[in-house]
N, C-alpha and C positions, 0 to 999 in steps of 0.2 A: 504494500500500500504506500503510495507516494503522496505526501502532503506538501502543499506549497507553503510559502512564507506567510500568507494570510491565514491559513489554517493554524500554523504554529502560533501566530499572534493571538488568534481566537482562543486557543487552548490556554495560553498564558493568562489572558483576561478572565477566562472562565475559572481558572484556578483561584485567582485573587478574589473574584466575586463570590465564589462558593465559600472560601475561607472567611471572608467578611460576614457573609450571611450566617454561617454556623456560629461564628464568634458572637454576633449580635444576639442571636437566639439564646445562647448560653448566658450571656451577661444580662439578658432580660429576665432570666429566672429569678424568683425570690431568693433562692439559695445563694445567688451571687451578690446580693445587695444587703448591706448591714442595716439600712434604714436609719442611719444616724444623721443624714443630711436633710435637705428640704423635702425629700421624697420618703415617706414613712415605710411603705410596704414594698414597692417594686419600682425599679428605675424605668422611666418612660422609654418606649422602644426607640424613639429618635435619639435619645442620649446613649442607649446601648449600641445603636448603629454607629453613632459618631465615635464612641470609644473603640469599637471593634475596627472601624476603618482607620482610625489614628494608630492603633496598635499594629495592624497588618501592614499599613503603609509606613511603619516606623517613624511616625511624626511626633507624637507627644502632646498635641493639643488636646485639652480635656474640657468638657463642660461641667463635670463633677469631679470631686477629689478622688484620686485613686485609692487613698486610705479609707474611703467610705465603702469600698467593696469588701466583701468577706474574703477569707483566705481562699476559698474556692474561686471567687471572682478574680482575685489577684493572680492566681495560678493560670486562669484562662487568659488573662491579659499578657502574662509572661510568655505563655505558649504561643499566642498570636504574634507577639513581637519576634520570637525566635523563628517561627515559620515564615512570617512576613519578611524578616531580614534576610533569610536564605531562600525566599520563595522562588527566585529565579533558578537557583541551584536545585530546589525541590522539583521545579518544573522539568528541568533537565533529567532528573532521576526518574520521573514518571515516564518520560519517553524511552528510557533505557530498561524498564523492568520487564518488557515483553521479551522472553528468551528467544534467541536465534534470529533476531530481526536486525537487519543491517540498516543503518541510517543513511538516507540519500544525502548527496553533497549539499543540496540547498538547505536541508534541515541542519546539517552541521554548521553551515555558515550562519544560520539564524541563532543557534545555540551559542556560537562563539561571539556573535554580536551582543548577546544578552549577558554572557557570563565571562568565562576566562579564556585565555589564549591556549592553544594547543589541544583543544577538545577533539580535533580530528584524529589525534594519535591514540589516546586512551581515555575516553570520557569517563568511564566508570572509576578509574583510578583517581582522576582529577576531582570528581565529586566526593569520593571517599576521603581524599586528603583535605578537602575544604571542610568537611564535616568534622573530621578529627582535629584539624587546626582550630576550628571555631570552639569546639568543646574544651580544648586545652587552654586556649587564651582566656575564655570565660571562667574556667575553673581557677586558674592562677589569679585572675582579677578578683574573683569572689573571695578567695583565701586572703588576699591582701586587704580587701575592704572589710572583711570580718573583724580584723583586729581593731580597725578604726571605729567601726560601729559599736563593738563591744566596749571599747574604752570610753566612748561617748555615752554609754548607758542605753543604747538603743534596744528596745524590746525586739525579740525574735531576730537577733543579729544575723544568724545564718541565712534565713530566708531573705532578709533585706539585702545582704551582701550578694547573694545569687541573683536577685531581681535586678539590682543596680548594675551588676557586672554584665548581664545579658542586655539590659537596656542601653548601657554605654557602648558596648562593642557593636550592637546592632544599630547604634546611632538613633535610638528611639526617643530618649529624653523623658520617659515616664519615670516618676519617682513616687515612693511611698510616703514621702514627707510633704506636708501641705505647702511648704515654702521651697520645694525642690531642694537645692543644695545650699540655700542661703545661710543655714545654721552652721555650715562648714566653711564659710568664706575666710575664716581665720585659721584654716588648716591647709597650708600649701601642699603637704604630702598627699592628703586625700584627693585634692584637686588634681595633683599630678598623675595619680593612678587613673582617675576618671578620664583625664585628658589623653593619656597613653592608650587607653582602650578605645576612645573615640577616634583618634588618629589611625590606629591600627585597622579599625573597621572601615575607615573612610578613604584610605589610600588604595584599596582594592586588592583582590587576590592575584590579579595579573602582576602587580608590582611586588607583592610579597613572594610570589612564586619565582619571580626573576631574581630578587635579592637572595632567596634561599639557594637558587642554583649557583649564584656567584660565590656564596659562602662555602658551598660544598665542593667548589672547584669544577662544577659541570659547565660553567660558562666563564669566558674570559672577561667579558664586559657586560654592563647593564644595557638593556635595549634603549632605543631613543625614547620610546613611550615612558619607560620607567624614569629616565633622567628628567624628562619634562615634568612629570607628575611630582617627583621629589623636589625639584628646584622650585616649581610653582607653589607647592605646599609650604615649603620653607619660607618663601617670600611672603605669602599670605599670612602665615602665622606670626612671623617676626614683625612684618610691617603692620599688621593689625594690632598686635600687642603694643607696639610703640605708639600707634595712634590712640588706642584706648587709654594707655597710661597718661599720655599728655593731655587728653581731653577730660579724663575723669579723676585724675589724681587728687584734686581738691573738690570734687563733686560727689559722684557715686562712690568713690574710694576714700572719701574724707574720713579721718579718724583711724585709718588703718596704718600699720607699720609699713616701712618701705618694702619689706619682703612680701607682705600680704598684698600690697598694691601691685607689685610685679606679678605675683601669682594670679591675682584676679584679672589683671590685664591680659595675661597669657590665656587664661581660661575663657575670657570673653571673646578672644580672638579665635579660639578653636571651636567653641560650642555652636556659634551661629551657622557654620558651614554644614550643618545637618543634624547635630546632636539634640539641642533643645534644653539641656540642663542650664540652670542659671544660678550663679552664686551671689549675684546682686540683682535687686529688683529692676526689671527692664524699664519701668516707668521713671526710675531715678536717673536714667541716662540723659545726657544732653542731646539736643536735636542732631548735631553732627554724628554722634555715636549711634543714634538710632538709624540714621541714613546709612552709615557704614555697615551696621548689622543687617539691614535690608539687602545691601549689595552682596554681602557674604552669604546670606541665605539663598539668594538667586544663583550664585556661582556653584555652591555645593561642594561635593567631593570628587573623587576620581571615577572614571568609567570602570565598570566591572566591580564596583564596590557596593556597599549597602547604602551609601550616601545618596541624597537627592540632588535637586538643582540641575542646572544645565551641564554641570560637570566641568572640572578644571580644564580638560583638553579642549572642550568647546570654547570656553572663555579665552584660552590661549590662542586658538586659531582665529577667532573673531578679532582679537587684539592685533594679530599679525596682519589680517586683512585691512585693518584701519591704519596701520603704521607702514606697511610695505606694499609695493606694487607687484602684482603677479606678472610672470613672463607671458609670452605669446600663447603658451599652452594652458594658461590659467593656474600655473604652479607657483608656490612660494618657497624660497630657500630659508632654512633656519637651522643654526647650529650644525652646519655641514651636511644637512639632509634636505631632501626635496619632499614637500608636502603636496600630494596630488590634487588636481582640480576636483576630483570626485569627493575626496575627504573634506576639502574646503567648502564645497557646495553643501554637503551633508551638515557640517557644523553651522553654516550660516542659516540654512533652512531650519535647523533645530532651534537656533537662537531666536529667529524671527517668530516661529510658532510659540516659543516659550513666552516671549514678550506679549504676543497677541493673547495668549491664555491669561496672563497676569492682568492685562487691561480689561479683558472680558469679565474675569472673575471679580475684579475690584469694582467694575461698573455695575454688575448685577448685585453684588453684595451691598453696594451703596444705595441701591433702590429700596432694599428692605431695612437697612440699618440707619441710613442718614436721617430718616424721619423720626428715629428714636434717639436722636442726639449724638450719633456716632461721628467722630472726627475722621476726615479723609485719611489723615496720617495713620490713625489706628487701623483703618480698613486696609490700606496698602501693606502695612506691617503684618497684619494677620494673613492676608492673601499670600504674601511672599513666604511667610512661615509655613503655610499649608502646601504651597507648590514645592518648596524646597524640602518638604518633609522634615522640618526642623522642630517646631513645637514651642518656640518662644512666643510670648504674647504680652501685650500691654494691658493685662487684666480685662481683656475684651471677650474672650471665648465664652465664659460662663454666662454672659448676658445676651448671647445671640438669640434672635427669634428663631422659630422653627424653619422658615425659609432660609434664613442666614446659616443655620447649621447644615442644611442640605447643600448650600453653595460651597461651604468649606469642605464637606464630605466629598463632593465632586472634584474640588480642587486638589485635595490630598490624593485622591485616586489617580487623577490626571498627572500629578507630579511624580507619582511612583511608577505607573505603568502606561497610563493613557497616552501621554505625549510620545513615548517610545513607539507605541502602536500607531499613533498618528503619523509619525515620520515614516514608519515602515510601509503603511498603506499608501502614503503619497509617493514614496520613492519607487514603488513598483511600476508606476506608469511612465515608462520611458518614451520620449518623443520618437516616433518612427519616420516622420516626414521632415525634409529639409526645405525650408522656404527661402526666398531671397532675403538678404540681410536688410534690416530696418535701422535707420538712424534716429535715435531719441536723445534730445538734449537733457543733460543731467545737471542739477544745481541751479 
């Protein structure tokens, strides 16, 4: 049986929709809700759907406090985060469970586009290594976090450590604490552990696989893709931390020691690019810091990672298009390598569609929320957070109307898988006719 790229995309969308539906039904059960919040007996289905979508899409936006779920409900959320974070890899596994079936070349290309490099060689081994690596990193993170939570007197420290390790590595941003990680803003070591988990999950398995190959002596040098991702990640983290420190050292970071200010500036630079944990209240940030946070949420992490956004590689190519002139074949040279016209076109199309989605979502959300006194800045921040599957908010999510919640649900889903499918559907229609060239004035 030979499936085309559109069928593969449909299967991926179906997997996420089914996972969200099952998760919403489980969270809607009375057994999942403690009844300690404004809803006494059962969580409304709209909020259950919102929470399930946010967990599967590893976003972290919530309309109700995660601590108000029962242990059963919190386990469901943790499972949805794990399955959603590795959903693309899970989708690959589903394609491989039929014994004796060979995957056609077009399907292998689709899987590789969604997940990791080298899938055409041994996809089963790659999926197994990813799962084992994920479990190992999350286990180490949970062990490290356990000692900090235990020292802080956190009840159920073991479960809290496991929950936050999974949430951090999967870049979900869900927290069992009502104030996220604000109570730990004076603990640079804990923020460093969370940051390390976030970055590891956000740079992508392609990069991690490449680094592992170099360390084991199987490769002589890192790939061009890995170099771009690592350099861009370093620039974004260091540049962002410097900007946040200068902007907030006497504002949101006021009253902290120098070490705590540096740690919080670094954390604020890392978390907006897809994680969603916050050590300082986002409403306390100055306007330039909020704008920088929106930019980071839009960029996101690396391709082939759990992160959202347009991805670092897309932002890098779009920046090259703005700064450099392509040759007669539409190619751009960078760092001694040639970026093809097809890659440039894909990146630009992806960028344009992402901007269109943000404008559309912000416009629709403003129709429902502006009449309720919502500020446009809050709306743009919320939409960028949903699209980038980040989870940061300006205390805006809990007060959304029912239509507003549905808009954010659609934006989170689009930011996770919908935009990728949108690109794949559109890119399959190649022009087969060549017409006379037309001259159009630009600018």
